[in-house]
TIMILUM-592322 format. One record per residue: residue in three letters; x, y, z of N, C-alpha, C, CB in turn; residue number from 0. Coordinates in pm, 1 decimal. Glycine has a CB too. Layout:
N
{'ALA',{X,Y,Z},{X,Y,Z},{X,Y,Z},{X,Y,Z},NUM}
...
END
This chain:
188
{'MET',{6215.5,-551.7,364.5},{6081.2,-572.9,410.1},{5992.2,-600.0,290.3},{6031.0,-453.0,490.6},0}
{'LYS',{5916.2,-701.4,302.1},{5830.2,-743.6,192.6},{5690.1,-684.7,211.2},{5824.1,-898.3,184.3},1}
{'VAL',{5637.2,-622.1,105.7},{5504.2,-563.9,110.9},{5405.4,-665.4,54.8},{5498.0,-429.6,32.2},2}
{'PRO',{5300.4,-695.5,129.7},{5205.4,-793.9,78.5},{5131.2,-736.9,-42.1},{5105.5,-836.0,188.6},3}
{'ARG',{5108.1,-823.1,-133.5},{5037.3,-784.3,-254.8},{4886.4,-799.6,-230.7},{5083.9,-870.6,-377.2},4}
{'VAL',{4814.7,-692.7,-257.9},{4670.9,-692.0,-236.6},{4603.4,-695.2,-372.0},{4625.7,-568.0,-154.2},5}
{'THR',{4515.8,-787.2,-387.7},{4441.0,-793.1,-513.5},{4293.6,-774.8,-481.6},{4465.9,-928.2,-589.2},6}
{'PHE',{4227.7,-708.8,-571.7},{4084.1,-688.2,-557.4},{4012.6,-773.3,-659.4},{4046.3,-539.1,-573.8},7}
{'MET',{3919.3,-847.5,-612.1},{3839.5,-929.2,-703.4},{3711.2,-853.7,-733.0},{3809.2,-1071.0,-643.2},8}
{'ALA',{3679.8,-845.9,-856.7},{3554.9,-780.2,-894.6},{3438.5,-863.9,-841.8},{3545.1,-761.7,-1050.2},9}
{'ARG',{3350.7,-798.8,-778.6},{3234.6,-868.3,-725.5},{3139.8,-900.4,-839.0},{3163.9,-784.3,-617.2},10}
{'ARG',{3110.2,-1022.8,-851.1},{3021.2,-1064.5,-958.2},{2878.0,-1036.6,-918.1},{3040.5,-1213.6,-991.6},11}
{'MET',{2811.6,-953.9,-996.1},{2674.0,-918.3,-965.9},{2581.3,-1018.8,-1032.7},{2642.1,-773.8,-1012.5},12}
{'THR',{2496.7,-1076.8,-953.6},{2399.8,-1170.8,-1008.3},{2262.1,-1109.0,-997.3},{2405.5,-1307.7,-935.1},13}
{'PRO',{2179.7,-1133.5,-1094.3},{2045.0,-1077.4,-1085.3},{1969.4,-1140.0,-969.5},{1968.2,-1098.7,-1216.6},14}
{'PRO',{1874.4,-1065.0,-914.3},{1797.7,-1122.6,-803.6},{1721.3,-1245.8,-848.3},{1701.0,-1019.4,-745.9},15}
{'ALA',{1707.7,-1336.8,-756.3},{1638.2,-1461.9,-788.0},{1490.2,-1435.7,-811.2},{1656.9,-1565.2,-675.0},16}
{'ARG',{1433.1,-1510.2,-901.2},{1288.7,-1499.8,-926.6},{1214.6,-1549.7,-803.1},{1246.5,-1581.7,-1054.3},17}
{'PRO',{1106.2,-1483.0,-768.3},{1031.2,-1529.9,-651.7},{970.6,-1667.1,-677.2},{921.2,-1430.1,-615.1},18}
{'THR',{966.5,-1743.8,-572.6},{904.6,-1875.8,-582.4},{774.6,-1872.9,-503.8},{1000.1,-1988.2,-529.5},19}
{'GLU',{698.7,-1978.5,-512.2},{572.5,-1984.0,-440.6},{592.7,-1988.8,-290.2},{492.8,-2103.6,-485.4},20}
{'HIS',{717.4,-2018.1,-245.0},{744.4,-2027.2,-102.3},{792.2,-1894.5,-44.0},{847.2,-2134.6,-76.1},21}
{'ASP',{821.3,-1794.9,-129.1},{862.6,-1664.5,-79.7},{745.2,-1598.4,-8.7},{914.5,-1575.4,-195.0},22}
{'PRO',{773.8,-1523.1,96.7},{663.8,-1461.0,171.2},{603.5,-1341.8,97.0},{712.5,-1416.5,308.3},23}
{'TRP',{480.8,-1314.0,127.0},{412.9,-1195.9,75.0},{456.0,-1077.0,158.4},{257.5,-1213.0,77.0},24}
{'THR',{464.1,-962.2,95.6},{492.4,-837.7,164.7},{359.9,-764.5,181.9},{597.3,-750.4,86.4},25}
{'HIS',{323.0,-736.7,305.9},{193.1,-675.9,336.2},{210.3,-533.3,385.8},{117.7,-759.2,440.5},26}
{'ASP',{101.6,-458.4,378.5},{94.7,-324.8,435.6},{94.1,-338.7,587.4},{-31.7,-247.2,384.8},27}
{'ARG',{198.4,-287.8,652.5},{211.1,-303.1,797.2},{111.9,-217.5,875.4},{351.0,-268.6,839.7},28}
{'ALA',{62.3,-110.2,815.7},{-28.8,-19.3,886.3},{-175.6,-60.6,871.5},{-10.2,122.9,834.6},29}
{'TRP',{-203.7,-163.3,790.6},{-342.5,-199.5,763.4},{-417.6,-242.3,888.6},{-347.6,-310.1,661.5},30}
{'ALA',{-356.1,-321.7,972.6},{-424.8,-372.4,1092.5},{-466.5,-257.8,1183.6},{-334.2,-470.3,1169.5},31}
{'GLY',{-380.6,-158.8,1200.5},{-415.9,-43.9,1282.5},{-529.1,37.1,1221.0},{-294.8,44.5,1303.2},32}
{'ASP',{-526.0,53.1,1089.1},{-634.1,125.0,1020.6},{-766.2,49.9,1032.5},{-599.0,146.2,872.5},33}
{'ALA',{-761.0,-82.9,1022.2},{-883.0,-163.0,1035.3},{-937.8,-154.9,1178.3},{-855.2,-310.3,996.9},34}
{'ARG',{-848.3,-155.2,1278.4},{-893.1,-139.9,1417.3},{-957.5,-2.9,1439.8},{-774.9,-158.9,1514.0},35}
{'SER',{-900.4,101.3,1380.4},{-958.8,235.2,1392.7},{-1096.8,240.7,1328.1},{-866.6,340.3,1329.0},36}
{'ALA',{-1111.0,177.1,1212.9},{-1241.8,172.5,1146.4},{-1342.9,97.2,1231.5},{-1230.0,106.5,1008.0},37}
{'ALA',{-1300.6,-12.6,1291.6},{-1390.9,-89.5,1378.3},{-1429.5,-8.9,1501.9},{-1325.0,-222.3,1420.3},38}
{'ALA',{-1334.6,65.3,1557.8},{-1364.5,147.1,1675.5},{-1464.7,257.4,1641.1},{-1235.3,208.8,1732.4},39}
{'CYS',{-1446.6,321.0,1525.7},{-1541.7,425.2,1483.5},{-1681.2,366.5,1462.7},{-1493.2,493.3,1353.6},40}
{'ALA',{-1688.3,251.4,1399.3},{-1818.0,187.9,1374.2},{-1884.2,146.1,1505.4},{-1801.1,65.6,1282.0},41}
{'ALA',{-1806.7,90.5,1596.5},{-1862.4,49.1,1725.5},{-1906.7,170.7,1807.0},{-1759.1,-33.3,1804.8},42}
{'LEU',{-1830.1,279.0,1800.5},{-1867.3,400.3,1872.5},{-1998.3,459.0,1819.2},{-1755.4,503.9,1862.4},43}
{'LEU',{-2011.9,462.1,1687.0},{-2136.6,511.6,1628.7},{-2254.8,423.6,1670.3},{-2125.6,517.0,1475.1},44}
{'PHE',{-2236.6,293.6,1661.6},{-2342.5,200.2,1699.9},{-2380.7,220.2,1846.6},{-2297.7,54.4,1675.4},45}
{'GLY',{-2282.0,229.7,1933.4},{-2307.8,249.2,2076.0},{-2377.2,381.4,2104.8},{-2178.2,242.2,2153.5},46}
{'LEU',{-2332.2,487.5,2039.6},{-2395.3,617.9,2061.7},{-2540.6,620.0,2014.9},{-2316.8,726.7,1989.9},47}
{'LEU',{-2567.1,559.7,1899.7},{-2703.9,555.6,1849.9},{-2793.9,472.1,1940.0},{-2706.6,500.4,1708.5},48}
{'LEU',{-2741.2,359.1,1989.9},{-2818.6,278.1,2084.2},{-2845.3,355.7,2213.5},{-2744.6,146.3,2115.4},49}
{'ALA',{-2742.8,422.8,2264.1},{-2759.2,499.3,2388.5},{-2859.2,613.4,2370.0},{-2623.6,555.4,2435.4},50}
{'LEU',{-2852.9,679.4,2255.7},{-2945.5,789.3,2228.9},{-3089.2,738.6,2220.6},{-2907.1,861.1,2098.7},51}
{'ASP',{-3107.7,627.9,2148.5},{-3242.1,569.6,2138.9},{-3290.1,519.1,2274.8},{-3243.5,454.6,2036.7},52}
{'GLY',{-3200.2,459.3,2352.2},{-3237.1,410.6,2485.5},{-3274.3,524.7,2578.8},{-3122.7,330.1,2546.0},53}
{'ALA',{-3202.2,635.8,2569.4},{-3230.8,750.8,2655.6},{-3363.1,817.2,2620.1},{-3118.3,852.8,2646.2},54}
{'THR',{-3401.8,814.6,2494.5},{-3528.2,876.3,2453.3},{-3644.7,778.5,2461.5},{-3516.6,930.2,2311.5},55}
{'GLY',{-3617.8,652.2,2490.4},{-3723.7,552.5,2503.6},{-3777.6,503.4,2370.5},{-3835.7,608.7,2584.0},56}
{'ARG',{-3701.2,520.6,2262.6},{-3747.7,478.3,2129.8},{-3673.3,355.5,2077.5},{-3732.2,592.6,2030.8},57}
{'LEU',{-3596.7,290.2,2161.9},{-3517.2,174.8,2118.1},{-3606.6,52.9,2099.3},{-3405.2,143.6,2220.1},58}
{'THR',{-3604.5,-1.5,1978.0},{-3674.3,-126.3,1946.1},{-3574.0,-219.3,1880.0},{-3799.0,-101.3,1852.9},59}
{'ALA',{-3613.7,-342.7,1861.2},{-3524.4,-439.4,1795.7},{-3494.0,-396.5,1652.3},{-3587.3,-580.7,1796.6},60}
{'TRP',{-3594.9,-345.2,1583.2},{-3573.4,-303.5,1443.8},{-3478.5,-183.7,1436.6},{-3708.2,-268.4,1376.6},61}
{'ARG',{-3491.8,-89.8,1529.0},{-3402.1,25.8,1528.1},{-3260.2,-17.4,1564.7},{-3452.3,134.7,1625.9},62}
{'ALA',{-3246.4,-109.7,1657.3},{-3113.7,-159.9,1692.4},{-3049.7,-229.2,1572.1},{-3122.4,-257.1,1812.2},63}
{'LEU',{-3129.8,-303.8,1497.8},{-3080.2,-368.7,1376.7},{-3040.9,-265.2,1271.2},{-3186.3,-464.3,1320.3},64}
{'LEU',{-3118.6,-160.4,1260.5},{-3086.3,-52.3,1167.6},{-2954.5,14.4,1204.9},{-3198.8,51.4,1165.1},65}
{'TRP',{-2934.0,42.7,1334.5},{-2809.6,104.8,1378.9},{-2691.5,9.4,1361.1},{-2821.1,148.3,1525.6},66}
{'LEU',{-2714.5,-119.0,1379.8},{-2607.7,-216.7,1355.8},{-2568.9,-216.1,1207.9},{-2652.2,-359.1,1399.7},67}
{'GLY',{-2667.6,-212.9,1120.2},{-2639.3,-206.1,976.2},{-2562.6,-80.7,939.4},{-2768.5,-211.7,896.7},68}
{'LEU',{-2598.1,31.1,1002.7},{-2526.6,156.1,977.5},{-2382.0,147.4,1025.2},{-2597.5,272.9,1046.3},69}
{'GLY',{-2360.5,83.5,1139.9},{-2224.5,64.0,1190.8},{-2141.6,-25.0,1099.1},{-2228.9,3.7,1330.3},70}
{'VAL',{-2203.0,-132.0,1048.6},{-2132.8,-222.0,955.3},{-2099.0,-149.0,825.8},{-2218.9,-347.4,924.7},71}
{'LEU',{-2191.0,-68.7,777.6},{-2166.5,9.5,657.0},{-2051.4,107.7,677.6},{-2293.3,84.7,615.8},72}
{'LEU',{-2048.9,175.3,792.4},{-1938.3,267.0,822.1},{-1805.8,191.9,828.1},{-1963.3,340.6,954.9},73}
{'PHE',{-1805.8,74.0,888.1},{-1683.8,-6.8,893.1},{-1635.9,-42.6,752.6},{-1707.6,-134.5,974.7},74}
{'ALA',{-1729.0,-81.7,666.0},{-1692.0,-119.4,529.2},{-1635.5,-0.2,452.0},{-1813.6,-176.9,455.1},75}
{'VAL',{-1689.2,117.5,476.2},{-1641.7,236.8,405.6},{-1504.9,280.7,457.4},{-1742.8,351.5,420.3},76}
{'LEU',{-1484.7,274.2,588.4},{-1360.3,323.9,648.2},{-1243.4,227.7,638.1},{-1383.5,356.2,791.2},77}
{'THR',{-1269.8,98.5,623.6},{-1160.6,1.2,618.3},{-1088.6,12.7,483.6},{-1214.2,-143.8,640.0},78}
{'PRO',{-957.4,41.1,487.7},{-884.3,53.5,362.0},{-860.9,-82.8,298.9},{-751.0,124.5,384.4},79}
{'PRO',{-838.2,-86.1,166.8},{-805.3,-213.4,104.5},{-671.7,-265.8,157.0},{-800.9,-198.9,-48.5},80}
{'ARG',{-659.8,-395.9,164.8},{-535.0,-457.1,211.1},{-444.3,-477.5,91.6},{-561.3,-592.1,284.5},81}
{'VAL',{-327.2,-416.8,96.2},{-232.2,-421.6,-14.5},{-121.3,-519.5,20.5},{-174.1,-280.4,-45.1},82}
{'ALA',{-90.6,-607.4,-73.7},{16.8,-704.8,-55.4},{85.9,-726.6,-189.3},{-37.9,-839.4,1.8},83}
{'ALA',{211.9,-765.3,-183.6},{287.6,-791.7,-305.5},{370.0,-917.6,-286.9},{378.3,-672.0,-342.1},84}
{'HIS',{388.3,-986.3,-397.5},{468.4,-1108.6,-399.3},{539.4,-1113.0,-532.8},{380.3,-1237.2,-376.6},85}
{'GLY',{669.6,-1091.9,-530.7},{744.6,-1094.7,-655.4},{700.7,-985.6,-749.9},{730.0,-1228.4,-722.0},86}
{'THR',{633.3,-1023.1,-856.6},{591.8,-926.2,-957.1},{441.6,-899.9,-954.7},{632.7,-973.8,-1093.9},87}
{'THR',{372.0,-943.9,-851.7},{227.6,-925.9,-843.1},{193.3,-837.3,-724.1},{156.1,-1061.8,-831.6},88}
{'LEU',{109.8,-736.5,-750.0},{58.8,-649.1,-644.9},{-91.5,-672.6,-637.2},{92.8,-497.0,-672.7},89}
{'VAL',{-140.8,-699.3,-515.8},{-282.6,-730.4,-495.2},{-340.3,-631.1,-395.6},{-301.9,-877.0,-444.8},90}
{'SER',{-459.9,-581.0,-427.3},{-534.0,-493.3,-337.3},{-668.7,-559.9,-310.9},{-551.7,-348.3,-398.1},91}
{'ARG',{-691.4,-599.1,-183.5},{-814.5,-668.0,-146.5},{-907.4,-572.7,-72.2},{-783.7,-792.0,-60.1},92}
{'GLY',{-1021.0,-545.0,-132.4},{-1122.2,-461.6,-70.0},{-1227.5,-548.3,-5.1},{-1185.8,-367.4,-172.1},93}
{'PRO',{-1334.9,-487.1,45.6},{-1438.0,-567.1,112.1},{-1515.2,-657.0,16.4},{-1534.4,-476.5,183.6},94}
{'LEU',{-1522.3,-621.1,-110.7},{-1601.9,-700.4,-204.2},{-1519.9,-780.4,-304.4},{-1694.1,-611.2,-278.2},95}
{'ARG',{-1402.0,-729.3,-342.3},{-1323.4,-803.6,-441.3},{-1176.0,-767.5,-431.6},{-1375.1,-776.0,-583.3},96}
{'ALA',{-1097.0,-847.9,-498.4},{-952.6,-825.7,-503.8},{-913.4,-786.7,-645.9},{-874.6,-952.5,-457.9},97}
{'ARG',{-819.0,-696.1,-654.7},{-765.7,-654.1,-784.1},{-615.7,-675.8,-782.1},{-800.8,-504.7,-815.2},98}
{'SER',{-559.9,-709.2,-897.6},{-416.1,-732.4,-902.2},{-356.8,-681.9,-1032.9},{-385.4,-880.7,-884.5},99}
{'VAL',{-227.2,-651.8,-1028.0},{-151.2,-612.8,-1146.5},{-17.4,-684.3,-1143.7},{-131.5,-458.3,-1153.2},100}
{'ARG',{36.4,-705.0,-1262.0},{172.2,-756.3,-1276.6},{264.8,-635.7,-1282.5},{187.3,-847.4,-1404.9},101}
{'LEU',{353.1,-622.7,-1187.0},{439.3,-505.7,-1178.0},{543.9,-500.8,-1288.7},{507.3,-503.0,-1044.2},102}
{'ASP',{581.2,-616.1,-1342.6},{681.1,-616.8,-1449.2},{618.3,-596.1,-1587.0},{758.4,-747.5,-1447.1},103}
{'ARG',{486.9,-578.7,-1593.6},{417.4,-557.4,-1720.5},{325.8,-434.1,-1714.6},{335.3,-682.2,-1757.1},104}
{'LEU',{368.2,-334.0,-1639.1},{289.1,-212.4,-1626.3},{287.0,-135.2,-1757.6},{343.9,-124.5,-1514.0},105}
{'VAL',{171.9,-80.5,-1792.8},{161.3,5.0,-1910.9},{128.9,148.4,-1871.4},{54.5,-48.7,-2006.7},106}
{'ALA',{72.6,168.9,-1753.1},{41.1,303.6,-1708.0},{48.9,311.3,-1556.8},{-97.8,346.1,-1756.6},107}
{'MET',{96.9,425.3,-1510.9},{104.7,454.4,-1368.3},{73.9,602.5,-1356.1},{246.9,416.9,-1306.0},108}
{'ARG',{-40.2,633.7,-1298.6},{-73.5,775.6,-1286.8},{-122.7,805.7,-1146.1},{-180.0,816.1,-1391.0},109}
{'ARG',{-109.5,931.6,-1111.0},{-149.8,976.8,-978.8},{-274.1,1063.5,-992.7},{-35.0,1054.5,-908.6},110}
{'ARG',{-373.1,1034.7,-911.3},{-494.9,1114.9,-908.1},{-499.9,1184.9,-773.6},{-622.9,1027.3,-931.7},111}
{'ASP',{-492.1,1317.1,-777.2},{-495.4,1396.3,-654.2},{-638.5,1432.9,-620.6},{-409.1,1523.3,-667.9},112}
{'GLY',{-657.6,1482.4,-503.8},{-790.0,1521.9,-458.3},{-799.8,1499.5,-309.3},{-900.3,1444.1,-532.7},113}
{'ILE',{-920.6,1480.0,-261.5},{-941.4,1457.4,-118.3},{-870.0,1330.1,-74.6},{-1092.2,1448.6,-85.3},114}
{'SER',{-878.6,1229.1,-157.3},{-813.4,1101.7,-128.9},{-720.7,1068.9,-246.1},{-918.9,987.0,-105.8},115}
{'PRO',{-591.5,1105.9,-238.1},{-501.5,1079.7,-351.7},{-487.4,930.1,-377.4},{-363.0,1141.5,-326.0},116}
{'ARG',{-475.6,895.2,-503.0},{-461.9,755.4,-544.0},{-351.3,742.6,-647.0},{-594.9,701.2,-600.6},117}
{'LEU',{-281.5,630.5,-640.4},{-185.8,591.4,-742.7},{-251.1,476.1,-817.3},{-44.4,551.0,-681.4},118}
{'ILE',{-269.8,494.4,-947.6},{-340.2,394.3,-1027.6},{-238.9,323.0,-1116.2},{-453.4,459.6,-1113.5},119}
{'LEU',{-229.9,191.8,-1099.7},{-138.6,107.7,-1176.6},{-221.2,21.2,-1270.1},{-49.1,20.0,-1083.3},120}
{'ARG',{-179.9,15.0,-1396.9},{-250.2,-69.0,-1494.8},{-146.4,-153.2,-1568.2},{-334.1,18.0,-1595.9},121}
{'ASP',{-177.2,-282.3,-1586.8},{-83.2,-371.0,-1656.0},{-133.0,-405.0,-1795.9},{-61.4,-499.7,-1575.3},122}
{'ALA',{-51.1,-478.3,-1869.1},{-81.3,-511.4,-2008.2},{-202.0,-603.1,-2021.9},{38.5,-576.0,-2072.7},123}
{'ALA',{-234.2,-680.6,-1920.7},{-347.8,-772.2,-1927.2},{-479.5,-704.2,-1890.2},{-323.9,-890.6,-1835.6},124}
{'GLY',{-474.7,-576.2,-1856.3},{-596.2,-503.6,-1821.7},{-622.3,-494.7,-1673.3},{-712.2,-566.9,-1887.1},125}
{'GLY',{-536.6,-552.3,-1591.8},{-553.0,-542.8,-1447.1},{-525.5,-401.3,-1399.9},{-460.6,-641.6,-1375.4},126}
{'GLU',{-601.5,-356.7,-1301.5},{-584.6,-220.6,-1250.8},{-600.3,-219.5,-1099.7},{-686.1,-124.3,-1316.2},127}
{'VAL',{-507.9,-150.1,-1033.4},{-511.5,-135.3,-888.8},{-497.8,12.8,-857.1},{-398.9,-219.2,-819.4},128}
{'ALA',{-586.0,62.6,-772.5},{-576.5,199.4,-722.0},{-544.5,190.4,-573.8},{-709.4,280.7,-747.4},129}
{'LEU',{-436.2,254.9,-532.5},{-397.5,249.7,-392.8},{-353.6,386.5,-344.8},{-286.6,147.9,-371.6},130}
{'ASP',{-359.6,403.9,-214.5},{-316.5,527.2,-152.1},{-163.3,530.2,-156.4},{-370.6,538.9,-5.0},131}
{'PRO',{-101.5,637.9,-209.4},{44.9,643.8,-213.8},{109.0,635.4,-75.4},{89.0,771.5,-281.6},132}
{'GLU',{35.1,672.2,27.9},{87.1,666.1,164.3},{122.6,522.8,203.6},{-15.1,723.9,262.7},133}
{'VAL',{53.6,425.7,146.1},{84.3,284.5,173.0},{227.7,253.5,131.7},{-14.7,191.1,98.0},134}
{'LEU',{270.8,307.9,18.9},{407.5,283.8,-27.8},{508.3,364.1,52.4},{420.0,317.9,-175.8},135}
{'VAL',{467.4,481.9,100.5},{558.1,565.6,178.7},{592.0,499.4,311.3},{496.5,703.6,202.9},136}
{'VAL',{493.1,441.1,378.3},{517.7,382.5,510.3},{561.8,236.4,504.4},{393.4,393.5,594.3},137}
{'ASN',{564.2,177.5,385.9},{606.7,38.0,369.9},{719.1,29.3,267.0},{487.2,-51.7,327.1},138}
{'PRO',{843.5,44.4,309.8},{955.3,42.9,214.9},{965.3,-86.6,134.0},{1084.3,64.9,289.0},139}
{'ALA',{928.5,-198.2,192.4},{937.4,-325.2,119.0},{838.6,-327.6,1.9},{910.3,-444.5,213.8},140}
{'LEU',{717.4,-276.3,24.3},{620.6,-267.6,-85.4},{669.2,-169.9,-191.4},{482.1,-224.6,-32.7},141}
{'TRP',{722.0,-54.6,-147.0},{772.3,44.7,-242.5},{884.5,-15.2,-327.4},{822.6,170.9,-168.4},142}
{'HIS',{972.0,-92.5,-264.1},{1083.2,-153.6,-337.3},{1031.8,-245.3,-448.6},{1173.9,-232.8,-241.0},143}
{'LEU',{931.8,-327.3,-417.8},{877.1,-417.7,-519.5},{809.0,-340.2,-632.8},{777.2,-515.2,-455.4},144}
{'VAL',{734.7,-234.4,-598.6},{668.3,-153.7,-702.2},{772.6,-82.2,-788.3},{571.6,-50.3,-637.7},145}
{'ALA',{874.1,-24.3,-725.8},{977.8,47.5,-801.2},{1055.3,-46.9,-892.3},{1074.4,118.4,-705.3},146}
{'GLU',{1089.1,-165.9,-841.3},{1160.3,-262.8,-925.3},{1075.2,-307.4,-1043.3},{1201.9,-384.4,-842.6},147}
{'GLY',{947.4,-332.1,-1018.9},{858.1,-370.1,-1127.3},{842.4,-259.4,-1229.9},{723.2,-408.0,-1072.4},148}
{'ALA',{832.3,-134.9,-1183.3},{819.7,-22.1,-1275.4},{947.4,-5.7,-1356.8},{788.3,107.6,-1198.7},149}
{'ARG',{1062.8,-23.5,-1293.6},{1189.1,-14.9,-1368.1},{1197.8,-124.7,-1473.1},{1309.2,-24.2,-1272.4},150}
{'ALA',{1151.9,-244.0,-1439.8},{1151.8,-352.9,-1537.8},{1057.3,-320.4,-1653.4},{1110.9,-486.4,-1471.0},151}
{'SER',{943.5,-258.8,-1622.5},{848.8,-221.0,-1727.9},{906.6,-111.8,-1816.4},{716.2,-174.2,-1666.8},152}
{'VAL',{979.5,-17.0,-1757.7},{1043.7,88.1,-1836.9},{1151.7,26.7,-1925.4},{1104.4,197.7,-1744.9},153}
{'ALA',{1228.8,-66.4,-1870.0},{1335.1,-130.7,-1948.1},{1277.5,-211.5,-2064.0},{1420.0,-221.6,-1858.1},154}
{'ASP',{1161.8,-274.6,-2044.1},{1097.2,-351.4,-2151.0},{1026.8,-261.7,-2251.8},{997.6,-449.5,-2091.9},155}
{'GLY',{1003.8,-136.6,-2213.9},{934.9,-43.9,-2302.3},{783.8,-52.5,-2293.1},{976.8,-68.2,-2442.6},156}
{'SER',{732.8,-122.9,-2191.9},{586.9,-136.1,-2181.1},{523.8,-22.4,-2101.5},{551.5,-268.8,-2116.5},157}
{'LEU',{597.9,40.0,-2009.7},{543.9,150.3,-1930.4},{551.1,277.4,-2013.6},{621.5,167.0,-1795.7},158}
{'LEU',{437.7,312.7,-2072.1},{431.7,426.4,-2162.3},{392.2,554.8,-2091.2},{335.0,398.2,-2273.7},159}
{'CYS',{316.3,543.8,-1985.4},{265.1,660.6,-1914.9},{290.4,640.2,-1766.4},{113.0,683.3,-1944.0},160}
{'GLY',{366.8,728.6,-1704.7},{384.5,715.7,-1561.2},{521.1,748.9,-1509.4},{352.3,581.6,-1521.4},161}
{'ALA',{611.5,788.9,-1594.6},{746.0,820.7,-1547.9},{743.3,937.1,-1449.7},{837.3,853.4,-1666.2},162}
{'THR',{659.8,1036.4,-1474.5},{651.8,1152.4,-1386.2},{594.4,1112.9,-1250.4},{566.2,1263.0,-1450.0},163}
{'ALA',{488.1,1034.9,-1249.3},{427.9,990.5,-1122.7},{527.0,906.5,-1043.3},{298.7,909.8,-1148.8},164}
{'LEU',{599.8,819.6,-1111.1},{699.3,735.3,-1044.6},{811.3,820.9,-986.5},{757.0,631.5,-1142.8},165}
{'ARG',{857.9,918.9,-1062.9},{966.6,1006.1,-1016.7},{922.2,1087.8,-895.1},{1012.5,1100.4,-1130.4},166}
{'ARG',{802.0,1145.4,-899.3},{753.3,1226.1,-787.0},{736.4,1142.7,-660.6},{620.7,1292.3,-823.2},167}
{'LEU',{682.0,1024.7,-676.2},{665.0,937.5,-560.3},{800.5,894.3,-504.9},{581.0,814.4,-597.5},168}
{'SER',{893.4,865.3,-592.7},{1027.8,826.8,-550.5},{1095.7,940.6,-474.9},{1112.5,785.9,-671.7},169}
{'GLU',{1080.6,1062.3,-524.5},{1139.8,1177.6,-456.2},{1077.4,1197.3,-318.9},{1122.8,1304.8,-540.3},170}
{'ARG',{946.1,1181.2,-309.5},{878.6,1197.3,-181.0},{925.6,1092.5,-81.2},{727.1,1188.7,-198.7},171}
{'ILE',{935.0,968.5,-126.2},{977.4,860.8,-35.8},{1122.3,881.8,6.6},{960.9,722.5,-103.6},172}
{'ASP',{1208.3,922.4,-87.0},{1348.2,950.7,-51.9},{1357.2,1064.7,49.2},{1429.4,985.8,-178.1},173}
{'ARG',{1278.3,1171.3,28.4},{1279.8,1286.3,118.9},{1234.8,1246.1,259.2},{1189.8,1398.4,64.7},174}
{'GLU',{1125.2,1170.2,267.0},{1074.2,1129.9,398.1},{1166.1,1029.7,467.1},{935.0,1070.5,383.9},175}
{'THR',{1230.5,944.9,389.4},{1326.9,851.4,447.6},{1446.4,926.8,503.2},{1373.0,748.3,343.1},176}
{'THR',{1495.7,1025.1,429.1},{1608.3,1105.4,474.4},{1573.0,1182.2,601.5},{1652.3,1202.2,364.5},177}
{'GLU',{1453.7,1240.8,604.6},{1410.1,1312.3,724.9},{1400.2,1217.5,843.6},{1274.9,1380.9,700.7},178}
{'GLY',{1352.0,1097.5,821.1},{1343.1,998.8,929.0},{1479.1,959.4,982.2},{1270.2,875.8,881.1},179}
{'VAL',{1576.2,944.5,892.7},{1712.1,910.0,935.5},{1771.8,1023.9,1017.4},{1801.8,878.6,813.4},180}
{'PHE',{1751.9,1147.5,970.8},{1804.2,1262.2,1044.5},{1739.2,1274.6,1182.4},{1782.2,1390.6,964.7},181}
{'LYS',{1607.6,1251.8,1190.8},{1539.7,1259.3,1320.0},{1590.2,1151.5,1415.2},{1388.7,1246.3,1301.6},182}
{'ALA',{1607.2,1030.2,1360.1},{1651.4,919.2,1444.3},{1794.5,939.7,1494.9},{1642.0,787.9,1367.0},183}
{'SER',{1876.7,1006.0,1415.7},{2015.6,1027.5,1456.4},{2035.9,1157.9,1530.6},{2105.2,1024.6,1336.4},184}
{'GLY',{1930.3,1240.7,1544.1},{1940.5,1366.8,1616.2},{2004.6,1478.3,1538.0},{2016.0,1346.7,1739.8},185}
{'LEU',{2006.8,1468.7,1405.6},{2069.1,1571.0,1319.6},{1967.5,1663.2,1254.4},{2152.1,1504.7,1211.9},186}
{'GLU',{1853.4,1678.5,1312.5},{1746.7,1760.2,1252.3},{1798.3,1894.3,1215.0},{1628.8,1775.4,1346.3},187}
END
């Protein structure tokens, strides 16, 4: 009896392709829901103020305009910045301006805790983006691009400050991903 000979070919690992201008942007998937919630809060405040003024008989055009301005201001404050990434660029678009960093040229990555925790990324060209770490937790594709860029910056020696923040965020995302897998499979 002849035994077939099995050979294993080493899989040739090729580096990932550089992004092109035709590659899609990776966006924060939860942003639209957050923006809708901000709009609902602003509309509710506007409606309540109009109803209160109407019930007391003090509603005028100027007061309605004032309440509309207050509602718009609340919407602007509550709407989170829209975070998107493409290849090695991370962009955060707020109501007034957009900020961007090159992920492969990071020089600092630090976490600021408090009422609203922020992850602050700074690149060699002076670009700086502050974003909520929760955006990376709920968007694995964005986290992957940030982690790859940070690893490239560490390999180049440009990321001087931020290894601890990167490690803590990575551990948190790994922990939450593992918990999600266990919940989905019923192994809690």
